[in-house]
N, C-alpha and C positions, 0 to 999 in steps of 0.2 A: 457597511450598511446592508441590511437584509432586504431583498426584493422578492416578492411573491409574484409569480407569473403563471400564465397558462401556456404550456409548451405545444408546439405544432409537431415537432419531430421526436420520435421515440428513440430510434437507433442512430448512433454515430459510428464511424469506423476509424480505426487506426491501423497504420502499416508499419510494424516494427522493423528494426534494422536487419533482422534475420529473415525477412520475407513474410509473405502471407497477409491476411487481413483479419482483424479482430472486430467483432460486433460488440458494441458497448451501450449500456444504459447507465446514465448518470442522473440520479434523482435530484441532485443539486449541481450547480456550477460554482466552483470556488470551494475553499477549504478553511476551516478554523484552526487546523493543526499548525499551519504556517511553517513547514520545514524550510529552512533557508536555502537548501540545495534543490528545491523542487523544479523539475524540468518544465512544468507548465508556465513558469514565470517568463519563459521566452515570449509568450503572448502578453503584450503590455496591458491588455484589457482584462486579463484573467485576475480574479480575486479583488478587483476594485470594489465589487459588491458580491455578496453571497446570494446567488440566485436559487430560489426555492421553486421547483417545478411541481406545482400543486396537483396537476392532473396526470402525472406519470403512471400511477396504478391503473387509471382508466384507459390510458393509451395502450398499456399492455393488454388489458382485457379485450379491447376492441380491435387490436391490430396484429396479434401474434397467433391467431388460431391456426394458421397455415405454416407456422414456423417449422423448419426442418429440425426434428427432435435429435438429430445427430450433431447439430451445430450448437456449441456452447455460447452463451451470452456472458460477457464480462460486466460486472457491476463495479464501477469505481475507476475513473481515469481523471476526469477534470474535477473530481471531488473525492473525499473519503466518505463512503456511504454511512459510516458510523461516527462521523465527527459530531461535535457537541449538540448542534441544533437538531439532530435526529431525535433527541429526547423529546423535543416538542412536536415536531412535524410527523414523525413516524412514517416518512415516505419510503424509506428502505424496507421497513417491515411490511408495509402494504404492497409494495412492489413484489416482495417475496411471496406474499399470499397469492397474488395473481399468477406469478410465474409457476408456483407450485401447482395451482389448479390446471395449468396447461402442460405440466410435465416437461418443462424446458430445463436442460442442464445449465448450471450457472457456476461461475467462479467469482467470488467476492474478494476484492482487494482492500485491505484496511491496515492502518497503523494506529488506529484509535485505541483508547483504553478499553479494558475488558467489560466495563459496566454495562454499556449499551448493547453490545452483541449478545451478552448472556440473556438479556431480555427476550431475545428472539429464538432462544433454544427450543421452544415448543415447535417452531416452524422448521428450524434447521435439522433437528434430530429426526423429524418425520417427513423430510422433503421427498417428493415423489420421484425425482430423477437424480442424476448425479449432481452433487454440490461439493465444491471445494472452497475452503477459506484460505486465501493467500494473506498471511499475517506478517506485517513488517516489524522488524526488530531494530530499526534505526530511528525510533521516535525519540528525538533529543530531549523533549520535556521529561519523558520517562527516565531517560539515562541520567539527567541532572538531578532528578528527585529520588534516585535509588541509592540507598546506603551502600557503603563499601562492601559489606559481606552479604549483600542481597542480590537477587537477579531482577531484571526489569519485569514489569507486570506482564508483558506480552509473551515472555518465555513461559510463565506459569499458565497463561491463557492457552498457548499452543499445546502444552502438555495436557491441560484439562480437556480441550477439544478432542485430542487424540484418544484420551482415556474414555471419552464418550462415543468413540467409534465414528467420529466425524473426520473426513479427509481434510487434513490441514497441511499446507506447505508454508514454509517460512522464507522470508527474503531479507537479507542484510544489504540493502541497496540505498545508499552507497555504504561500502566499507569505509570507515573513517579512522585513519591511523591515530593511535593514542586515545581514542574515544570508544570505539567498538572493539572489544576483545573477542575476536571471532572464535578462538579456541575455547574460551570460557563459555560462550553462548552455545556452541555445539555440544560441549560436555554436559550442559544443563538441560538440553532438549532430549525428549524421548528419542531413542536411536532409530526409530522408524520414520521420523519426520524429515522430509527432504529440506535442504537448505540451499537457497540460491544467493550467489554473491555477485556484486558488481562494483567496479571502482567508482570513485567520485568523478562525475562527468560535468564539468563546468567550463564554459568558455571564458577566456580572458576578457576583462572589461565589461562583463555582463552584470545584470542585476543580481544573479545568483552569486557571482563572485563578491560583490559588495556586501550582500547579506550574510554570506558564509563567513567572510573574514571579520565582519562586525561581530558575529556570534562567537567566533574563536577568540577575538580580542577580549570580549566581555567574560567568557567562561573558561577558556583555556589559553591564556595569554602566552604561556611558554611554547605553545604549538604554532604561534602565529607565523613565524618564519617558515616552518615546514609546510604549512598550508599555502602560503603565498607562493612558494616554490613549486608545490604540487600542482597548483592551478595554472601558473604561468608557464611551466615547463612540462606538464603532464608526466611528472615523475612520481611513481608510487611503488616504492620498494616493498611495502607491506603486502599489497595485493599480489605482487610477483612471488613473494615468499609463500603466501597462502596457496597460490595456484600450483606451485611446485610441491607443497606439502600434501595437498589433497588431490593431486592429479589422478591417483588410482582409486579414489573413494567415490563410488557411484552415487552415493547419497548427496555429495556436495557438488553443486553445479555452478559454473561461472556463466553469467548471462552474456550472450552475444559472442562467446568464444567459439 
């Protein structure tokens, strides 16, 4: 169910495992992409409804005039800023417009399809401060809908953004053995685009475990035993092989290593 609200708080903060503090703006709370491995599901209330924060652009306009222009704001933690309902509400677009006026550096994290983000190229290409698109390549819907001899949409999108002189980083988080072919993805990306990798991080007996194994059973039944073992015993030979293979490649980075 979609709920429209008037939000009081503009900025939230996250504290990643490697230290520090990240300032975040989420135009929405909840996500329509529904990745079965999403870490946000540890919050039992998350995604029960998709919360639409109607006044976020206004909050930016009224509250960030004194923002430190050396500090980057991240857009997209408890939501994907470019998930499907952004077509209707255009909150991400209008937030970008206000942030652009204030010359605030931003990083946008998304795994969504290319159609909506390309709508905002007029803002992104002419953004007044530093802007980085963090583009996810573990969108399982894209992977399932990609023919054998094709690459997923977001690889093409990453290359397009790079060719348009937009700073783009990619992330394969999580790396999914038997599903995400990391070597193939890297080979098909522009060789100047950084790639961030991380293993599947799911707790035993969690909602993510149930959803992930259900997804595997429905779409990759031959991999079910491997994933059951991977989650229960935290064994992931594939990520270890990748870590060894790319240890001297400065373009390939492993999150939290």
